[in-house]
C-alpha positions in Angstrom: 16.8 18.7 1.1 14.8 18.2 -2.2 17.7 16.4 -3.7 17.1 13.1 -1.9 15.9 10.3 -4.1 13.7 7.3 -3.3 16.7 5.1 -3.6 18.1 6.7 -0.4 15.3 5.4 1.7 16.0 2.1 3.5 13.5 -0.6 2.4 12.6 0.5 -1.1 13.7 -1.6 -4.0 13.8 -0.6 -7.7 10.5 -2.3 -8.6 8.7 -0.3 -5.9 10.3 2.9 -7.2 8.7 2.3 -10.5 5.3 1.9 -8.9 5.8 5.0 -6.7 6.8 7.1 -9.7 3.7 6.0 -11.7 1.6 7.4 -8.8 3.4 10.7 -8.8 5.7 10.1 -5.8 9.1 11.1 -7.2 11.3 12.0 -4.2 11.5 11.6 -0.4 9.3 14.8 0.2 6.5 13.3 -1.9 6.8 10.0 0.0 6.4 11.8 3.4 3.5 14.0 2.1 1.4 11.0 0.8 -0.9 9.2 3.2 -0.5 5.6 4.3 -3.4 4.3 2.2 -1.9 5.7 -1.0 1.4 4.1 -0.1 -0.2 0.8 0.6 -2.1 0.7 -2.7 0.9 1.9 -4.8 3.3 -0.6 -3.3 0.8 -3.4 -2.6 2.0 -3.7 1.0 0.4 -3.7 4.4 0.0 -0.6 6.7 2.8 -1.5 9.0 5.3 -1.8 6.1 4.1 1.5 4.7 4.5 3.1 8.1 8.0 1.8 8.4 8.9 3.2 4.9 7.4 6.5 5.7 9.3 6.7 9.1 12.5 5.7 7.4 12.0 8.7 4.9 11.3 11.0 7.9 14.5 9.8 9.6 16.4 10.5 6.4 15.3 14.2 6.5 16.0 14.4 10.2 12.4 14.8 11.3 12.6 12.8 14.5 9.5 14.4 16.1 7.1 13.9 13.2 5.3 10.6 14.0 2.5 9.0 12.1 -0.7 9.4 14.0 -2.6 6.3 15.3 -5.8 7.7 13.7 -4.1 7.7 10.3 -2.9 4.1 10.8 -6.4 3.0 11.8 -8.1 4.8 8.9 -5.7 3.4 6.3 -6.1 -0.1 7.8 -9.8 0.2 7.6 -9.8 1.3 4.0 -7.5 -1.6 3.0 -9.7 -4.2 4.7 -12.8 -2.8 3.1 -11.2 -2.8 -0.4 -9.9 -6.3 0.2 -13.3 -7.6 1.1 -14.8 -6.0 -2.0 -12.1 -7.6 -4.2 -12.7 -11.0 -2.6 -16.4 -10.7 -3.2 -16.0 -9.7 -6.8 -13.6 -12.6 -7.3 -16.0 -15.1 -5.8 -18.8 -13.9 -8.2 -16.5 -14.0 -11.2 -15.4 -17.6 -10.5 -18.9 -18.8 -9.6 -20.0 -21.8 -11.7 -23.0 -23.8 -10.9 -22.5 -27.5 -10.3 -23.3 -29.8 -13.0 -26.1 -32.4 -12.3 -24.9 -35.8 -12.0 -26.5 -38.3 -14.3 -26.3 -41.4 -12.0 -29.6 -43.0 -12.7 -29.6 -43.0 -16.5 
């Protein structure tokens, strides 16, 4: 079933397809093979949404028994939280400006 396109998966819109293709995910098989973290980063979505898209792709292929493991969910969520914290910290340092001294008594 290599002929299935990403447009066949429920929940993927055209802008997301462009992002997926830029990451090397060109068809449904590639979508199923990638891990949740890669999917979250590529589409800028949370882990639950990535899990849903991946399970929709698996249903499309007829893989009813292949479920995403809880360990993979936890690991992907942990990586995302860690990267989000790094990004916030960098953003804080970048936008840091010392307060100007007030010249009240002049």
